C-alpha positions in Angstrom: -95.1 88.6 -79.1 -92.7 86.8 -76.8 -94.0 88.8 -73.8 -97.5 87.6 -74.6 -96.3 84.1 -74.9 -94.5 84.3 -71.5 -97.6 85.8 -69.9 -99.8 83.0 -71.4 -97.4 80.3 -70.2 -97.3 81.8 -66.7 -101.1 81.9 -66.6 -101.3 78.3 -67.7 -98.9 77.2 -65.1 -100.7 79.2 -62.5 -104.0 77.6 -63.5 -102.4 74.2 -63.4 -101.2 74.7 -59.8 -104.6 76.0 -58.8 -106.3 73.0 -60.4 -104.0 70.6 -58.5 -104.7 72.4 -55.2 -108.5 72.4 -55.9 -108.4 68.7 -56.8 -106.6 67.9 -53.6 -109.2 69.8 -51.5 -112.1 68.1 -53.3 -110.6 64.7 -52.9 -109.9 65.3 -49.2 -113.5 66.3 -48.7 -114.7 63.1 -50.4 -112.5 61.1 -48.1 -113.7 63.0 -45.0 -117.3 62.3 -46.1 -116.5 58.6 -46.5 -117.4 58.7 -50.2 -113.8 57.6 -51.2 -111.1 55.7 -49.4 -107.6 57.0 -49.0 -106.3 54.4 -51.4 -109.0 55.4 -54.0 -108.1 59.1 -53.4 -104.4 58.4 -54.1 -105.2 56.5 -57.3 -107.6 59.2 -58.4 -105.2 62.0 -57.7 -102.3 60.2 -59.5 -104.5 59.7 -62.6 -105.6 63.3 -62.5 -102.0 64.5 -62.1 -100.8 62.1 -64.9 -103.4 63.5 -67.3 -102.4 67.0 -66.5 -98.7 66.2 -67.2 -99.7 64.6 -70.5 -101.7 67.6 -71.5 -98.8 69.9 -70.4 -96.4 67.9 -72.6 -98.7 68.0 -75.5 -99.2 71.7 -75.3 -95.4 72.3 -75.1 -94.9 70.0 -78.0 -97.5 71.8 -80.1 -95.8 75.1 -79.3 -92.5 73.6 -80.3 -90.8 74.5 -77.0 -87.5 72.9 -76.4 -87.5 70.4 -73.5 -84.7 70.0 -71.0 -83.7 66.8 -72.8 -83.5 68.7 -76.1 -81.3 71.3 -74.5 -79.1 68.7 -72.9 -78.7 66.9 -76.3 -77.7 70.2 -77.9 -75.2 71.0 -75.2 -73.6 67.5 -75.5 -73.4 68.0 -79.3 -71.9 71.4 -78.9 -69.3 70.1 -76.5 -68.4 67.3 -78.9 -68.0 69.8 -81.8 -65.9 72.2 -79.6 -63.6 69.3 -78.6 -63.2 68.4 -82.3 -62.3 72.0 -83.2 -59.8 72.2 -80.3 -58.2 69.0 -81.5 -57.8 70.3 -85.0 -56.1 73.5 -83.9 
């Protein structure tokens, strides 16, 4: 089960990277054709990227995957508990 999850996550990340590269090419083509200015292209790409990041976070949240912040909080809590135990000894 975990192997399937890892493969699915890797596939999703690969597709995301491919989508970003494809979006960059399409946007560059629109700029070259004069259908979009460089400023418009930057704003469009930033919006596209932000939506992708939001979707990524939502998927990870639905899968209940720990974030780096979650792990950092747990490590800090663990360090605090270890310090308390060492003081009691």
